[in-house]
Every structure is written in C-alpha cells, then in structure tokens.
C-alpha atoms as an extended CHARMM CRD file, in Angstrom:
* protein
*
       266  EXT
         1         1  MET       CA              0.0440000000       -0.1830000000       -0.1440000000  PROA      1               0.0000000000
         2         2  LYS       CA              1.6540000000        3.1000000000       -0.8900000000  PROA      2               0.0000000000
         3         3  PHE       CA              0.6100000000        6.8190000000        0.0680000000  PROA      3               0.0000000000
         4         4  GLU       CA              1.4670000000       10.2250000000       -1.9700000000  PROA      4               0.0000000000
         5         5  ILE       CA              1.1180000000       13.8060000000       -0.2640000000  PROA      5               0.0000000000
         6         6  ILE       CA              0.2400000000       16.5860000000       -2.2460000000  PROA      6               0.0000000000
         7         7  SER       CA              0.6560000000       20.1840000000       -0.3960000000  PROA      7               0.0000000000
         8         8  ILE       CA             -0.9190000000       23.2800000000       -1.4590000000  PROA      8               0.0000000000
         9         9  GLY       CA             -0.4520000000       26.4380000000       -0.8810000000  PROA      9               0.0000000000
        10        10  ASN       CA              1.4090000000       29.6670000000       -1.7000000000  PROA      10              0.0000000000
        11        11  GLU       CA              2.8630000000       30.4160000000        1.3660000000  PROA      11              0.0000000000
        12        12  LEU       CA              4.3860000000       27.0120000000        2.0760000000  PROA      12              0.0000000000
        13        13  LEU       CA              6.0160000000       28.2330000000       -1.2830000000  PROA      13              0.0000000000
        14        14  SER       CA              7.2550000000       31.1880000000       -0.1870000000  PROA      14              0.0000000000
        15        15  GLY       CA              8.9920000000       30.0920000000        2.7020000000  PROA      15              0.0000000000
        16        16  ARG       CA              6.7030000000       31.9620000000        4.6590000000  PROA      16              0.0000000000
        17        17  THR       CA              4.8340000000       29.1220000000        6.1210000000  PROA      17              0.0000000000
        18        18  LEU       CA              6.9230000000       25.8990000000        7.5340000000  PROA      18              0.0000000000
        19        19  ASN       CA              5.2940000000       22.5130000000        5.6190000000  PROA      19              0.0000000000
        20        20  SER       CA              4.5920000000       21.2280000000        9.0320000000  PROA      20              0.0000000000
        21        21  ASN       CA              1.7430000000       19.1260000000        7.6570000000  PROA      21              0.0000000000
        22        22  LEU       CA              3.8970000000       17.0370000000        5.6640000000  PROA      22              0.0000000000
        23        23  GLN       CA              5.7440000000       16.1820000000        8.3130000000  PROA      23              0.0000000000
        24        24  THR       CA              2.5520000000       15.2190000000       10.3360000000  PROA      24              0.0000000000
        25        25  ILE       CA              1.1080000000       13.2770000000        7.8080000000  PROA      25              0.0000000000
        26        26  CYS       CA              4.0930000000       11.5730000000        7.1550000000  PROA      26              0.0000000000
        27        27  GLN       CA              4.1390000000       10.3220000000       11.2780000000  PROA      27              0.0000000000
        28        28  LYS       CA              1.3690000000        9.9660000000       11.2920000000  PROA      28              0.0000000000
        29        29  LEU       CA              1.4640000000        7.1020000000        8.7220000000  PROA      29              0.0000000000
        30        30  THR       CA              5.1720000000        5.8390000000        9.7180000000  PROA      30              0.0000000000
        31        31  ASP       CA              3.4960000000        5.0040000000       13.1100000000  PROA      31              0.0000000000
        32        32  ILE       CA              0.9340000000        3.0580000000       11.9620000000  PROA      32              0.0000000000
        33        33  GLY       CA              3.0180000000        1.0870000000        9.3920000000  PROA      33              0.0000000000
        34        34  CYS       CA              3.2210000000        2.8230000000        6.1570000000  PROA      34              0.0000000000
        35        35  ASN       CA              4.9330000000        3.5950000000        3.6860000000  PROA      35              0.0000000000
        36        36  VAL       CA              5.0830000000        7.3630000000        1.9960000000  PROA      36              0.0000000000
        37        37  SER       CA              6.3480000000        7.0540000000       -1.6390000000  PROA      37              0.0000000000
        38        38  ARG       CA              6.2970000000       10.7170000000       -2.8720000000  PROA      38              0.0000000000
        39        39  SER       CA              5.5040000000       14.5180000000       -1.8850000000  PROA      39              0.0000000000
        40        40  TYR       CA              4.4380000000       17.3610000000       -4.1310000000  PROA      40              0.0000000000
        41        41  VAL       CA              4.0670000000       20.9130000000       -2.8010000000  PROA      41              0.0000000000
        42        42  ILE       CA              2.7550000000       23.2740000000       -5.2150000000  PROA      42              0.0000000000
        43        43  ARG       CA              0.9260000000       26.1350000000       -5.7940000000  PROA      43              0.0000000000
        44        44  ASP       CA             -2.6380000000       27.4530000000       -5.2670000000  PROA      44              0.0000000000
        45        45  ASP       CA             -2.9360000000       27.1340000000       -9.2100000000  PROA      45              0.0000000000
        46        46  PRO       CA             -5.2750000000       25.4010000000      -11.2260000000  PROA      46              0.0000000000
        47        47  ALA       CA             -2.9830000000       23.9620000000      -13.7920000000  PROA      47              0.0000000000
        48        48  GLU       CA             -0.5400000000       22.6800000000      -11.2890000000  PROA      48              0.0000000000
        49        49  ILE       CA             -2.8300000000       21.2870000000       -8.8610000000  PROA      49              0.0000000000
        50        50  SER       CA             -4.2090000000       19.2800000000      -12.0110000000  PROA      50              0.0000000000
        51        51  HSD       CA             -1.3190000000       18.0340000000      -13.3890000000  PROA      51              0.0000000000
        52        52  THR       CA              0.1650000000       17.3360000000       -9.7600000000  PROA      52              0.0000000000
        53        53  LEU       CA             -3.3600000000       15.1800000000       -9.5950000000  PROA      53              0.0000000000
        54        54  ASN       CA             -2.9340000000       13.5490000000      -12.5350000000  PROA      54              0.0000000000
        55        55  LEU       CA              0.2150000000       12.4050000000      -12.0210000000  PROA      55              0.0000000000
        56        56  CYS       CA             -0.3820000000       10.8820000000       -8.9080000000  PROA      56              0.0000000000
        57        57  ILE       CA             -3.7690000000        9.0810000000      -10.3740000000  PROA      57              0.0000000000
        58        58  SER       CA             -1.3870000000        8.0470000000      -12.8520000000  PROA      58              0.0000000000
        59        59  SER       CA              1.1800000000        6.5910000000      -10.2030000000  PROA      59              0.0000000000
        60        60  ASP       CA              1.4250000000        3.1880000000       -8.5170000000  PROA      60              0.0000000000
        61        61  SER       CA             -0.2150000000        4.8640000000       -5.5620000000  PROA      61              0.0000000000
        62        62  ASP       CA             -2.9370000000        3.3950000000       -3.5490000000  PROA      62              0.0000000000
        63        63  TRP       CA             -4.0050000000        6.6480000000       -1.1570000000  PROA      63              0.0000000000
        64        64  ILE       CA             -3.2550000000       10.7550000000       -2.1870000000  PROA      64              0.0000000000
        65        65  ILE       CA             -3.7360000000       12.7950000000        0.3840000000  PROA      65              0.0000000000
        66        66  ILE       CA             -3.8160000000       16.5960000000       -0.3930000000  PROA      66              0.0000000000
        67        67  SER       CA             -3.7930000000       19.3910000000        2.2290000000  PROA      67              0.0000000000
        68        68  GLY       CA             -5.0360000000       22.7670000000        1.5520000000  PROA      68              0.0000000000
        69        69  GLY       CA             -7.0500000000       24.7950000000       -0.3210000000  PROA      69              0.0000000000
        70        70  LEU       CA            -10.4110000000       23.8160000000        0.9580000000  PROA      70              0.0000000000
        71        71  GLY       CA            -12.0050000000       26.8810000000        2.6390000000  PROA      71              0.0000000000
        72        72  PRO       CA            -13.9880000000       29.8450000000        1.8090000000  PROA      72              0.0000000000
        73        73  THR       CA            -11.4540000000       31.9160000000       -0.5290000000  PROA      73              0.0000000000
        74        74  PHE       CA            -11.5120000000       32.6140000000       -3.9920000000  PROA      74              0.0000000000
        75        75  ASP       CA             -8.5840000000       30.6960000000       -4.0890000000  PROA      75              0.0000000000
        76        76  ASP       CA             -9.4860000000       27.4550000000       -2.3460000000  PROA      76              0.0000000000
        77        77  MET       CA             -9.4090000000       25.7920000000       -5.4880000000  PROA      77              0.0000000000
        78        78  THR       CA             -8.2850000000       21.9480000000       -4.5230000000  PROA      78              0.0000000000
        79        79  LEU       CA            -12.1030000000       20.6330000000       -4.8670000000  PROA      79              0.0000000000
        80        80  SER       CA            -12.8860000000       22.5090000000       -8.0700000000  PROA      80              0.0000000000
        81        81  CYS       CA             -9.6930000000       21.5060000000      -10.1010000000  PROA      81              0.0000000000
        82        82  ILE       CA            -10.2310000000       17.6340000000       -8.9650000000  PROA      82              0.0000000000
        83        83  SER       CA            -13.9370000000       18.2480000000       -9.7880000000  PROA      83              0.0000000000
        84        84  SER       CA            -12.2210000000       19.1870000000      -13.3610000000  PROA      84              0.0000000000
        85        85  ALA       CA             -9.6210000000       16.8510000000      -13.3900000000  PROA      85              0.0000000000
        86        86  LEU       CA            -11.6320000000       13.6500000000      -12.0750000000  PROA      86              0.0000000000
        87        87  ASN       CA            -14.8840000000       14.7340000000      -14.6740000000  PROA      87              0.0000000000
        88        88  LEU       CA            -16.9360000000       14.8520000000      -11.2510000000  PROA      88              0.0000000000
        89        89  PRO       CA            -19.3960000000       17.5150000000      -10.5830000000  PROA      89              0.0000000000
        90        90  LEU       CA            -19.0480000000       19.7540000000       -8.2630000000  PROA      90              0.0000000000
        91        91  GLU       CA            -22.8840000000       19.5390000000       -6.6320000000  PROA      91              0.0000000000
        92        92  ILE       CA            -24.0040000000       20.7510000000       -2.8320000000  PROA      92              0.0000000000
        93        93  ASN       CA            -23.5240000000       17.4020000000       -0.5740000000  PROA      93              0.0000000000
        94        94  ASP       CA            -26.2000000000       17.6580000000        1.9780000000  PROA      94              0.0000000000
        95        95  ILE       CA            -23.9790000000       15.8750000000        4.7030000000  PROA      95              0.0000000000
        96        96  ALA       CA            -21.1060000000       18.3590000000        4.3500000000  PROA      96              0.0000000000
        97        97  LEU       CA            -23.4920000000       21.2380000000        4.7550000000  PROA      97              0.0000000000
        98        98  GLU       CA            -25.4390000000       19.9030000000        7.5530000000  PROA      98              0.0000000000
        99        99  MET       CA            -21.4940000000       19.5300000000        9.2660000000  PROA      99              0.0000000000
       100       100  ILE       CA            -20.9630000000       23.4810000000        8.6800000000  PROA      100             0.0000000000
       101       101  ILE       CA            -24.2090000000       24.5060000000       10.0070000000  PROA      101             0.0000000000
       102       102  ALA       CA            -23.6280000000       22.7170000000       13.1430000000  PROA      102             0.0000000000
       103       103  ARG       CA            -20.3410000000       23.9720000000       13.8690000000  PROA      103             0.0000000000
       104       104  TYR       CA            -21.4380000000       27.8240000000       12.7880000000  PROA      104             0.0000000000
       105       105  THR       CA            -24.3680000000       26.7780000000       14.7880000000  PROA      105             0.0000000000
       106       106  ASP       CA            -21.9640000000       25.8500000000       17.6140000000  PROA      106             0.0000000000
       107       107  LEU       CA            -19.8480000000       29.1120000000       17.5070000000  PROA      107             0.0000000000
       108       108  VAL       CA            -22.9500000000       31.0320000000       17.5420000000  PROA      108             0.0000000000
       109       109  LYS       CA            -23.7160000000       29.5900000000       21.3220000000  PROA      109             0.0000000000
       110       110  LYS       CA            -20.1020000000       29.6550000000       22.4420000000  PROA      110             0.0000000000
       111       111  ASN       CA            -19.9810000000       33.2100000000       21.5800000000  PROA      111             0.0000000000
       112       112  ILE       CA            -17.5290000000       32.6380000000       19.6510000000  PROA      112             0.0000000000
       113       113  ILE       CA            -19.0610000000       34.6350000000       16.6710000000  PROA      113             0.0000000000
       114       114  GLU       CA            -22.1240000000       36.7700000000       17.5230000000  PROA      114             0.0000000000
       115       115  SER       CA            -24.3500000000       35.4030000000       14.3460000000  PROA      115             0.0000000000
       116       116  PHE       CA            -24.6390000000       33.1780000000       11.2320000000  PROA      116             0.0000000000
       117       117  SER       CA            -26.0520000000       33.1170000000        8.0390000000  PROA      117             0.0000000000
       118       118  LEU       CA            -25.3010000000       30.7690000000        5.1800000000  PROA      118             0.0000000000
       119       119  THR       CA            -23.1890000000       33.0680000000        2.6880000000  PROA      119             0.0000000000
       120       120  ASP       CA            -22.3120000000       31.6640000000       -0.8140000000  PROA      120             0.0000000000
       121       121  SER       CA            -19.0410000000       31.6290000000        1.3680000000  PROA      121             0.0000000000
       122       122  ARG       CA            -19.8370000000       29.3420000000        3.4300000000  PROA      122             0.0000000000
       123       123  LYS       CA            -22.0050000000       27.5210000000        1.2010000000  PROA      123             0.0000000000
       124       124  LYS       CA            -18.3670000000       26.6770000000       -0.9440000000  PROA      124             0.0000000000
       125       125  MET       CA            -17.1610000000       24.6130000000        1.6390000000  PROA      125             0.0000000000
       126       126  SER       CA            -19.9910000000       21.8780000000        1.2820000000  PROA      126             0.0000000000
       127       127  MET       CA            -19.8850000000       21.9700000000       -2.9150000000  PROA      127             0.0000000000
       128       128  LEU       CA            -17.9180000000       18.3480000000       -3.1280000000  PROA      128             0.0000000000
       129       129  PRO       CA            -16.8640000000       16.3740000000       -6.3250000000  PROA      129             0.0000000000
       130       130  LYS       CA            -20.3570000000       14.2170000000       -6.8080000000  PROA      130             0.0000000000
       131       131  ASN       CA            -20.4660000000       11.1770000000       -4.8060000000  PROA      131             0.0000000000
       132       132  SER       CA            -17.7880000000       12.2040000000       -2.0220000000  PROA      132             0.0000000000
       133       133  ILE       CA            -17.5750000000       10.9010000000        1.5310000000  PROA      133             0.0000000000
       134       134  PRO       CA            -17.4710000000       14.5530000000        3.7310000000  PROA      134             0.0000000000
       135       135  LEU       CA            -14.9150000000       13.8000000000        6.6450000000  PROA      135             0.0000000000
       136       136  LYS       CA            -16.0900000000       15.7760000000       10.3180000000  PROA      136             0.0000000000
       137       137  ASN       CA            -13.6680000000       18.7060000000       11.0820000000  PROA      137             0.0000000000
       138       138  ASN       CA            -14.6110000000       18.7380000000       15.1120000000  PROA      138             0.0000000000
       139       139  VAL       CA            -11.5520000000       22.0020000000       14.6930000000  PROA      139             0.0000000000
       140       140  GLY       CA            -12.8850000000       24.2410000000       12.1120000000  PROA      140             0.0000000000
       141       141  THR       CA            -15.2860000000       24.5500000000        9.6160000000  PROA      141             0.0000000000
       142       142  ALA       CA            -14.4410000000       22.8720000000        6.2790000000  PROA      142             0.0000000000
       143       143  PRO       CA            -15.2680000000       19.5150000000        6.2730000000  PROA      143             0.0000000000
       144       144  GLY       CA            -12.3840000000       16.7470000000        4.9100000000  PROA      144             0.0000000000
       145       145  VAL       CA            -13.1850000000       14.7740000000        1.5830000000  PROA      145             0.0000000000
       146       146  LEU       CA            -12.5220000000       11.3630000000        0.8320000000  PROA      146             0.0000000000
       147       147  ILE       CA            -12.9070000000       10.7170000000       -3.0450000000  PROA      147             0.0000000000
       148       148  LYS       CA            -12.7770000000        6.5770000000       -4.1390000000  PROA      148             0.0000000000
       149       149  TYR       CA            -11.6230000000        7.3720000000       -7.7520000000  PROA      149             0.0000000000
       150       150  GLU       CA            -11.0130000000        3.7410000000       -9.8150000000  PROA      150             0.0000000000
       151       151  ASN       CA             -8.2440000000        2.2840000000       -7.2820000000  PROA      151             0.0000000000
       152       152  LYS       CA             -7.6730000000        5.2180000000       -5.2320000000  PROA      152             0.0000000000
       153       153  ASN       CA             -8.4810000000        6.6770000000       -2.0910000000  PROA      153             0.0000000000
       154       154  ILE       CA             -7.9830000000       10.4850000000       -2.8450000000  PROA      154             0.0000000000
       155       155  ILE       CA             -8.5740000000       12.4900000000        0.4650000000  PROA      155             0.0000000000
       156       156  CYS       CA             -8.6750000000       16.0040000000        0.6700000000  PROA      156             0.0000000000
       157       157  LEU       CA             -8.0120000000       17.8150000000        4.1550000000  PROA      157             0.0000000000
       158       158  PRO       CA             -7.4780000000       21.2920000000        5.2870000000  PROA      158             0.0000000000
       159       159  GLY       CA             -4.4710000000       23.6760000000        5.4680000000  PROA      159             0.0000000000
       160       160  VAL       CA             -4.5020000000       24.5660000000        9.2320000000  PROA      160             0.0000000000
       161       161  PRO       CA             -2.3800000000       22.0370000000       11.0290000000  PROA      161             0.0000000000
       162       162  LYS       CA             -5.0870000000       21.4170000000       13.9210000000  PROA      162             0.0000000000
       163       163  GLU       CA             -7.6430000000       20.9600000000       11.6610000000  PROA      163             0.0000000000
       164       164  MET       CA             -5.7600000000       18.8140000000        8.9640000000  PROA      164             0.0000000000
       165       165  GLU       CA             -4.2280000000       16.1300000000       12.0060000000  PROA      165             0.0000000000
       166       166  SER       CA             -7.7730000000       15.7730000000       13.4290000000  PROA      166             0.0000000000
       167       167  ILE       CA             -9.3740000000       14.9770000000       10.9260000000  PROA      167             0.0000000000
       168       168  LEU       CA             -6.5780000000       12.8500000000        9.5790000000  PROA      168             0.0000000000
       169       169  ILE       CA             -6.0600000000       10.8790000000       12.9890000000  PROA      169             0.0000000000
       170       170  ASN       CA            -10.1330000000       10.6390000000       13.8830000000  PROA      170             0.0000000000
       171       171  GLU       CA            -11.4400000000       10.2430000000       10.3090000000  PROA      171             0.0000000000
       172       172  VAL       CA             -8.5130000000        9.2650000000        7.8130000000  PROA      172             0.0000000000
       173       173  LEU       CA             -6.4490000000        6.8050000000        9.6190000000  PROA      173             0.0000000000
       174       174  PRO       CA             -9.4420000000        4.5230000000       11.2640000000  PROA      174             0.0000000000
       175       175  THR       CA            -10.0810000000        3.3330000000        7.7150000000  PROA      175             0.0000000000
       176       176  ILE       CA             -6.8580000000        2.3990000000        6.0700000000  PROA      176             0.0000000000
       177       177  ASP       CA             -6.9840000000       -1.2190000000        6.2810000000  PROA      177             0.0000000000
       178       178  THR       CA             -3.3520000000       -1.8050000000        8.1820000000  PROA      178             0.0000000000
       179       179  SER       CA             -3.8270000000       -5.7700000000        7.8820000000  PROA      179             0.0000000000
       180       180  LYS       CA             -3.2050000000       -5.2300000000        4.3010000000  PROA      180             0.0000000000
       181       181  ILE       CA             -0.2390000000       -3.4490000000        4.9470000000  PROA      181             0.0000000000
       182       182  ASN       CA              3.6270000000       -5.0580000000        4.6870000000  PROA      182             0.0000000000
       183       183  LYS       CA              4.0970000000       -2.7900000000        7.8270000000  PROA      183             0.0000000000
       184       184  ILE       CA              7.6310000000       -1.5010000000        8.7010000000  PROA      184             0.0000000000
       185       185  LYS       CA              9.2420000000       -1.3090000000       12.3760000000  PROA      185             0.0000000000
       186       186  SER       CA             12.0410000000        1.0150000000       13.3320000000  PROA      186             0.0000000000
       187       187  LYS       CA             14.8590000000        1.4700000000       15.7140000000  PROA      187             0.0000000000
       188       188  VAL       CA             17.4390000000        3.7730000000       16.1950000000  PROA      188             0.0000000000
       189       189  LEU       CA             20.6050000000        3.4680000000       17.4260000000  PROA      189             0.0000000000
       190       190  TYR       CA             23.0480000000        6.2250000000       18.6080000000  PROA      190             0.0000000000
       191       191  VAL       CA             26.6680000000        6.3690000000       17.7450000000  PROA      191             0.0000000000
       192       192  ALA       CA             29.4850000000        8.3600000000       19.2090000000  PROA      192             0.0000000000
       193       193  GLY       CA             32.8470000000        8.2990000000       18.3350000000  PROA      193             0.0000000000
       194       194  ILE       CA             32.8860000000        7.6480000000       15.1290000000  PROA      194             0.0000000000
       195       195  THR       CA             32.7480000000        9.1660000000       11.7300000000  PROA      195             0.0000000000
       196       196  GLU       CA             30.1210000000        9.0050000000        9.2380000000  PROA      196             0.0000000000
       197       197  SER       CA             32.5750000000        7.9330000000        6.1230000000  PROA      197             0.0000000000
       198       198  GLU       CA             33.5780000000        5.1410000000        8.3030000000  PROA      198             0.0000000000
       199       199  LEU       CA             30.5790000000        4.2080000000        9.7050000000  PROA      199             0.0000000000
       200       200  ALA       CA             29.3130000000        3.5890000000        5.8630000000  PROA      200             0.0000000000
       201       201  PRO       CA             31.1140000000        0.5460000000        4.5780000000  PROA      201             0.0000000000
       202       202  ILE       CA             30.4370000000       -1.2210000000        8.0750000000  PROA      202             0.0000000000
       203       203  ILE       CA             26.8340000000       -0.5340000000        7.1700000000  PROA      203             0.0000000000
       204       204  ASN       CA             26.9140000000       -1.3730000000        3.4000000000  PROA      204             0.0000000000
       205       205  ASP       CA             28.9190000000       -4.7320000000        4.3270000000  PROA      205             0.0000000000
       206       206  PHE       CA             25.8770000000       -5.1580000000        7.2220000000  PROA      206             0.0000000000
       207       207  ILE       CA             22.8630000000       -5.4260000000        5.1100000000  PROA      207             0.0000000000
       208       208  SER       CA             24.8770000000       -6.3410000000        1.8660000000  PROA      208             0.0000000000
       209       209  ASN       CA             23.6490000000      -10.2580000000        3.2880000000  PROA      209             0.0000000000
       210       210  ARG       CA             19.6540000000       -9.1480000000        5.0190000000  PROA      210             0.0000000000
       211       211  ASN       CA             16.7020000000       -8.2600000000        2.6350000000  PROA      211             0.0000000000
       212       212  ASN       CA             14.1720000000       -5.7600000000        3.9200000000  PROA      212             0.0000000000
       213       213  LEU       CA             16.3360000000       -4.5290000000        6.2990000000  PROA      213             0.0000000000
       214       214  TYR       CA             17.0800000000       -0.4760000000        5.7690000000  PROA      214             0.0000000000
       215       215  ILE       CA             19.6170000000        1.2940000000        7.5510000000  PROA      215             0.0000000000
       216       216  LYS       CA             19.9840000000        5.3880000000        7.3470000000  PROA      216             0.0000000000
       217       217  SER       CA             22.5160000000        7.3190000000        8.8150000000  PROA      217             0.0000000000
       218       218  HSD       CA             21.8970000000       11.0090000000       10.0080000000  PROA      218             0.0000000000
       219       219  PRO       CA             25.0970000000       12.6890000000       11.5140000000  PROA      219             0.0000000000
       220       220  LYS       CA             24.1860000000       15.2120000000       14.5880000000  PROA      220             0.0000000000
       221       221  GLY       CA             27.6840000000       16.8970000000       14.3960000000  PROA      221             0.0000000000
       222       222  ILE       CA             30.6010000000       17.3540000000       16.8710000000  PROA      222             0.0000000000
       223       223  SER       CA             30.3660000000       17.7600000000       20.4500000000  PROA      223             0.0000000000
       224       224  ASN       CA             33.4950000000       17.9740000000       22.5680000000  PROA      224             0.0000000000
       225       225  GLY       CA             35.4670000000       16.5360000000       19.8190000000  PROA      225             0.0000000000
       226       226  VAL       CA             33.5000000000       13.6410000000       19.1630000000  PROA      226             0.0000000000
       227       227  TYR       CA             31.3340000000       13.0690000000       16.1710000000  PROA      227             0.0000000000
       228       228  HSD       CA             27.8930000000       11.7010000000       16.7720000000  PROA      228             0.0000000000
       229       229  ILE       CA             25.1280000000       10.0210000000       14.8010000000  PROA      229             0.0000000000
       230       230  GLU       CA             21.4980000000        9.0860000000       14.5960000000  PROA      230             0.0000000000
       231       231  LEU       CA             21.1000000000        5.5240000000       13.2380000000  PROA      231             0.0000000000
       232       232  VAL       CA             17.4320000000        4.8340000000       11.9660000000  PROA      232             0.0000000000
       233       233  ILE       CA             17.2490000000        0.6830000000       11.3150000000  PROA      233             0.0000000000
       234       234  SER       CA             14.0900000000        0.0310000000        9.6340000000  PROA      234             0.0000000000
       235       235  PHE       CA             12.8370000000       -3.6390000000        9.4510000000  PROA      235             0.0000000000
       236       236  GLN       CA              9.8900000000       -4.8340000000        6.9200000000  PROA      236             0.0000000000
       237       237  SER       CA              7.7470000000       -6.5290000000       10.2020000000  PROA      237             0.0000000000
       238       238  ASN       CA              6.4230000000       -9.0120000000        8.1810000000  PROA      238             0.0000000000
       239       239  ASP       CA             10.2670000000      -10.4100000000        7.6790000000  PROA      239             0.0000000000
       240       240  PHE       CA             11.3180000000       -9.9320000000       11.1230000000  PROA      240             0.0000000000
       241       241  SER       CA              9.7260000000      -11.1480000000       14.1600000000  PROA      241             0.0000000000
       242       242  ASP       CA             10.9570000000       -9.3090000000       17.3100000000  PROA      242             0.0000000000
       243       243  SER       CA             13.5530000000      -11.2540000000       18.3150000000  PROA      243             0.0000000000
       244       244  LEU       CA             14.6010000000      -11.5960000000       15.0730000000  PROA      244             0.0000000000
       245       245  ILE       CA             15.1110000000       -7.6680000000       15.1710000000  PROA      245             0.0000000000
       246       246  ASN       CA             16.7430000000       -7.8420000000       18.8100000000  PROA      246             0.0000000000
       247       247  SER       CA             19.3850000000       -9.9970000000       17.5240000000  PROA      247             0.0000000000
       248       248  THR       CA             19.9530000000       -8.2460000000       14.5300000000  PROA      248             0.0000000000
       249       249  ILE       CA             20.3100000000       -5.1490000000       16.5140000000  PROA      249             0.0000000000
       250       250  LYS       CA             22.5730000000       -6.5380000000       18.8040000000  PROA      250             0.0000000000
       251       251  ASP       CA             24.8450000000       -8.0960000000       15.5370000000  PROA      251             0.0000000000
       252       252  LEU       CA             24.8830000000       -4.4950000000       14.1740000000  PROA      252             0.0000000000
       253       253  ILE       CA             26.2420000000       -2.6930000000       17.4880000000  PROA      253             0.0000000000
       254       254  THR       CA             29.0270000000       -5.4580000000       17.5110000000  PROA      254             0.0000000000
       255       255  SER       CA             30.0250000000       -4.2730000000       13.6750000000  PROA      255             0.0000000000
       256       256  ILE       CA             29.8400000000       -0.9590000000       14.8370000000  PROA      256             0.0000000000
       257       257  LYS       CA             32.1660000000       -1.1050000000       17.9320000000  PROA      257             0.0000000000
       258       258  ILE       CA             35.2040000000       -1.6390000000       15.9000000000  PROA      258             0.0000000000
       259       259  LYS       CA             37.2510000000        0.5910000000       18.3350000000  PROA      259             0.0000000000
       260       260  THR       CA             37.1390000000        1.4830000000       22.3970000000  PROA      260             0.0000000000
       261       261  ASN       CA             36.2800000000        4.2610000000       22.0370000000  PROA      261             0.0000000000
       262       262  ILE       CA             32.7480000000        4.0200000000       20.0610000000  PROA      262             0.0000000000
       263       263  THR       CA             29.8240000000        3.7400000000       22.1270000000  PROA      263             0.0000000000
       264       264  VAL       CA             26.3250000000        2.8520000000       20.7580000000  PROA      264             0.0000000000
       265       265  ASP       CA             23.4640000000        3.8640000000       22.8870000000  PROA      265             0.0000000000
       266       266  GLU       CA             19.5150000000        2.3850000000       21.7740000000  PROA      266             0.0000000000
C-alpha cells in the first residue's frame, strides 16, 4: 500500500509558512507502518493542482492525501480542480452542509461569533465532487473529503494544521486497512566516536545479505571533539519477528564497535 502527499499553498513556496502538515502526515502514517512513496508541494494554481493530481492518479499509489485549499476564499480551489480533473461535477453535499451549519451554530452558542447566516462563501465549503464522502472537522469549519476514484483513495484535508491533524487522526487513519500493509518497524541507535564515512562501509557490509533491512545514518555534529550519528534501522515486520529484530540490532552494535572509543546507545 503506497501513499503520495500533495501540499497546496503559495505560502509554502514563498518560505513564509513551514510545511508542518507534510511532517505530521508522514509521521502518523509511519507510526501505523505505512510507506510514503513521494510528496509534492505546489502553488494555489489550477494548472499545477490538476497536473500533480493526474501524476498521482497515473502512478502506483493507493492513497493520495492532499492538504490545503478547502476553505471559503477564492483561492481555495482544490475541490474544483479535482472535479475538473476527474470529470466529477461539483454539487452541494447535504451531509457536508449539515456539518458546516452545525459548526457555525455551535460557534454562535459559544459566543465565538455573534450570528450565522449561510453565505455563498460558507456554502462553497459544502460543494464537493459527486459521490464524495465528507469527513468531520471537529476543529474548524471546512469538512475533509474522501473520494474513491478507480482504485485510488483521494483524501482532501484543510491546510490549517490543527484541523488537518484532527481529521487525519479521527477520520482518515481508521479507514486504512492495516492488515494489508507489510508494516515497517524502526529502531534508533545513537553512535558516538566514529565518522559517517567510517561507518558507511560497515553499514553497507551489514545489510548486503539481509533483505528488507534499511539503515539510514543522520550526522548530528561534533560535540567535545566527538562525532555523533543517529542511525535509524527499518525492518519489514512481515520478515522480522521481535526476537530477530533484537538479535539483528545486537549484531549491528557489535559490527559498529570496531574501536574501544566508539559507543552505541539505544
């Protein structure tokens, strides 16, 4: 099961806004053993959105997760672009409209806003591609959207980080059938006293005869004259039992500690 992520927003490419949504989505998917194949960051531009969506649809991905562009403003155009690209007409989704009305009504009750009327801008957030499934937004007003298209699951999430994360956790992740995933388990080692260039051949030799084992080194700089490296070891869980993972980690630590001044901590 493969995932692709599309992040939409001019602010992401101008450098004004950090793309924390991408990090959050990747972390949450990795936590349940999923594998993100690739990601795209694009502008609020119909041609860019349509082009990137078509790339993902023609790829080998099973899930396409899009963040940004679901709000009430003129440049929130994600759903209209998806409608055009997939040839699915936009229409008022009654469930989405009920969600929006309920949300604004609650905001009035809590004295967050003085009054509520169903303006065109607010109604716009309930205009979804035909046969879409709205996803409840417990934090903001724009619902998320699930579109099943051919063999793809297309998820549209708001760009506001707290709204995106809430819908992702409560609405999206529970729909993913993790029984179909060859889950990835990861272990982290902290190595000190050896440079990355010295460590590289040791890692290459270690993984040469071990299938479905991936080791990535992350240099953490020099402290008090000592090199520090973080090692992330990823195992395909269908091929590695817990006991095999533990024995592999033990063997790796032994391989790394070629000198007495090298330390390895878990």
